[in-house]
N, C-alpha and C positions, 0 to 999 in steps of 0.2 A: 402567456402561460409558460412557466419554466419547463424545460425538458427533463426527462428522467436523469440525465447526466448532471444537469445543474442541481437538481434536488440531492442527488447522491453526493456531489462534491460539497454541498452545504452541510449535509449530515456528517460527512467525514471531517470537515473543518470544525464543526461543533464538538464532535467527539475528541478531536485534538485539543480543543480548549478545555474540555472536561479533564483529560489526562494531565494537562498543565496545572490545573487547579488542584487536583489530587496530589501531584508532586509538590506543589508549594505548601500544602497543608501537612505533608508527611515527608520530612526530609530523608528518611530511610528509603523511600520509594522514588525520590526525585529523579535519579538517573534513568530508571526504567520507564517512568512516566514521560520524561522528556523524549526518550527514544520512541515510545509509542506515538506521542504527539507528532514527532517528525515524520514517521512513516505514514500516518494518516494524512498529514498535510501534503506529502509527496504524492500519495495515491489520489488525493483530491485533484491535484494539478494534472495528473495523467488522465483522469476521467474527463476533465474539462477539455484538455487539449486533444485527446484521441480516444473518444468514448468506446470505440469498437476495437481498439488496439489490443495486442497480446503482450503480456508481461514477459520480458526477457529474463530468464533465471540462470542461464548458462548451462542448463541441463539438456540432455538429448531429448528430442520429442518422444512422446509415448509411442510405443511400438518399435522402438529402436531406430537406428539409422541404417541407411543402405550404403555405407561407405565400403563394405566388403571386408573390413577389418574384423578382428575377433578371433576367438579360439576355433581351431579346426577339429 
């Protein structure tokens, strides 16, 4: 029986395929649809390789940081 992560990755890859098909049928949307497909494919890989991992966005964690810097 597949895990939740495996099912999620398959759904993401299927969605990527949908975006690619839409882009092929609509040249004016192709660039955006290809970008969407690429993101969905990358996230599918992340879900498979590290299902409980956290996405690194480069932003400070919620609640701010404790670095001591900032306005006084």
